[in-house]
C-alpha positions, 0 to 999 in steps of 0.5 A, spaced: 502 464 457 495 464 459 493 468 465 490 464 470 483 463 471 480 464 479 473 465 482 475 470 487 475 477 486 480 481 490 479 488 491 485 492 494 486 499 498 492 502 500 494 507 505 488 510 508 492 514 513 486 516 517 481 518 511 475 516 513 471 519 507 476 515 502 474 509 506 467 510 505 468 512 497 472 505 496 466 501 500 461 504 495 465 503 489 469 497 490 464 492 488 466 488 494 460 490 499 453 491 499 449 497 498 448 497 506 455 499 508 460 494 510 457 487 509 462 483 504 459 480 498 461 472 497 466 471 492 470 477 494 477 478 498 479 485 501 486 486 502 488 493 506 495 495 504 497 498 511 498 505 514 491 506 517 492 512 521 496 519 522 493 524 516 486 524 517 480 525 523 478 518 522 483 513 525 479 510 530 473 509 526 478 506 520 481 501 525 475 499 529 472 498 522 478 494 519 478 490 526 471 488 525 471 486 518 477 481 519 473 478 525 467 477 521 470 475 515 476 472 517 477 468 510 475 474 506 479 480 509 487 481 509 490 486 513 497 488 511 502 492 516 504 499 514 510 503 517 505 508 520 501 502 524 508 498 526 511 505 528 506 506 534 509 500 537 514 505 541 508 507 545 508 501 549 515 503 552 516 510 551 509 512 555 509 507 561 507 510 567 503 516 570 505 523 569 507 523 562 508 529 558 503 530 551 509 534 548 513 528 548 508 524 544 507 530 539 515 530 538 515 523 537 509 523 532 513 529 528 519 524 528 515 519 524 512 524 519 505 524 523 506 532 525 498 533 525 496 526 528 495 529 535 490 534 532 487 529 528 485 525 534 483 531 538 478 532 532 475 525 532 474 525 540 471 532 539 466 529 534 464 523 538 463 528 544 469 526 548 474 530 552 479 533 547 484 536 552 491 535 551 491 529 556 485 526 553 488 526 546 495 523 549 491 517 553 487 516 547 493 515 542 497 511 548 490 507 549 491 504 542 497 500 544 494 497 550 493 490 551 486 491 548 487 497 544 485 498 537 492 498 534 494 492 538 488 488 535 490 491 528 497 488 529 494 482 532 490 481 526 495 483 520 501 480 517 507 483 514 506 479 507 500 475 504 500 471 498 494 470 494 495 463 491 489 463 486 491 469 482 499 468 484 500 475 487 504 477 493 502 483 497 507 487 502 506 494 504 513 497 501 516 493 496 521 487 496 529 488 494 534 483 493 536 484 500 529 483 503 527 477 499 527 471 504 530 475 509 527 474 516 531 478 522 535 473 526 535 468 521 543 467 518 541 466 511 535 468 506 529 463 506 529 461 498 522 458 498 517 464 498 512 461 501 516 459 507 519 466 507 512 469 508 510 464 513 516 465 517 516 473 517 509 473 519 510 468 525 516 472 527 512 479 527 507 477 531 512 474 537 517 480 536 514 487 537 520 491 539 524 488 533 518 489 528 518 496 530 526 496 528 524 492 522 519 497 519 524 503 519 527 505 512 532 499 510 534 495 504 531 488 508 525 491 510 518 490 506 514 495 510 519 501 509 521 500 502 521 504 495 523 501 488 525 508 485 530 510 480 535 516 480 529 521 478 524 518 484 520 514 479 518 507 481 521 502 477 520 494 478 524 490 483 531 488 481 531 482 476 533 477 481 527 478 485 522 478 479 525 471 477 525 468 484 518 470 484 516 468 477 520 461 478 515 460 484 508 462 481 508 469 483 506 473 477 505 480 481 507 484 487 502 489 490 505 495 494 502 501 498 507 506 501 509 510 495 504 515 493 503 515 485 498 520 484 491 520 483 490 513 480 493 506 482 499 505 477 502 498 474 509 497 472 509 491 467 514 486 464 513 480 461 509 475 465 510 480 471 507 486 474 508 491 480 501 494 482 502 501 486 496 502 490 498 509 494 493 515 492 494 518 499 496 524 495 491 524 490 489 531 487 482 530 487 482 527 494 477 521 493 479 514 493 481 510 488 480 502 487 484 496 484 481 489 483 484 483 481 479 479 477 478 475 471 485 474 470 486 481 469 488 487 474 483 493 473 484 499 476 481 506 476 479 513 480 478 520 480 482 525 476 481 532 477 475 532 472 474 525 469 473 518 472 478 514 469 479 506 469 484 501 466 486 494 465 491 489 463 492 481 463 496 479 469 500 475 464 503 476 458 506 483 455 502 489 455 503 496 453 499 498 460 505 500 465 510 500 459 516 505 460 517 510 454 523 512 451 523 519 455 521 516 462 513 516 462 509 510 463 503 508 460 496 508 465 491 507 459 487 509 454 483 515 454 479 515 447 484 516 442 490 518 446 494 515 451 494 517 458 501 517 461 504 518 468 511 521 471 513 523 478 516 530 478 518 532 485 516 529 491 510 525 491 507 530 485 504 526 479 504 529 472 499 526 467 500 527 459 496 525 453 500 523 447 496 520 441 503 517 438 504 513 444 498 509 442 501 507 435 507 503 438 510 501 444 517 505 444 522 502 448 526 506 453 533 509 451 539 508 455 542 514 457 548 513 452 543 513 446 539 519 449 546 523 449 548 521 442 541 523 440 539 516 437 
């Protein structure tokens, strides 16, 4: 099958989590923006995969910039809802009225895996010459969910899922499980038409903030907080049912964030289907990666400790890039005469290796039984 041709180049950025330096690097390297900064070039679409805040001192600036971009380029900018975005909805009902204790907000932030978010907001307020005592930080974070607050505006302009019809891709923050595909809270049966499902899910998310807060929590039905992992915590493709269902309706790749995958974006491959993983929030180099969908290909790259690396593969067909070797390593791409391979070892710890023999052929992953027998 020949990959589809499409005119628009899609640039994808995942999981900034308050890191403004990575945002600036991405703008400079993605190709979608003019050299003067945040002016978008014609022929590009920018998809931000969600999780705008929490783990860096630039959350306010990132939210302000993403909102401004969406307003200025509504057809070119797509914002996805991440769990770190949606879980802030709790501020609306947890911190109402006067006399609230900032300590309670700190406790909540620790509970949603954002233990340093309060102090990062303090740093950002101080850098802007604003009051940065505990109450000022509390009021600033609480104000993000006011009717005209930053996060309120982000969520109003964002969506849970997005389908790019030109390239045949679907974008969600976490992933799609067999229980999540077609599921919309409050509906008694799954919606089998994927485009109707995405529309219904997005409409529901805009009208049910309390239910959206519950939906973003870890659960099989959620596409926001979802990880497709094997027993070793390494990423794997969605279940066959999901892949076949998407393929049958013209969807040939799934783009996700949420699951950290080291220094570079990672692509998992099957015949005529890809999963693109864009969360590099735990990059060792601390720099931004990039992903582009263009020229019927998925292109990606970034900075490893001492080298810049890029790779690409066609959207359709078979590919050694993203394939799984017999010993559980995935091929990222070629580096001169050797193949760069990747594996998660430990929580969010990506390990890389160079293997010249892997370039010679595409070995299939052995079953556990075959490995046990040594065949």
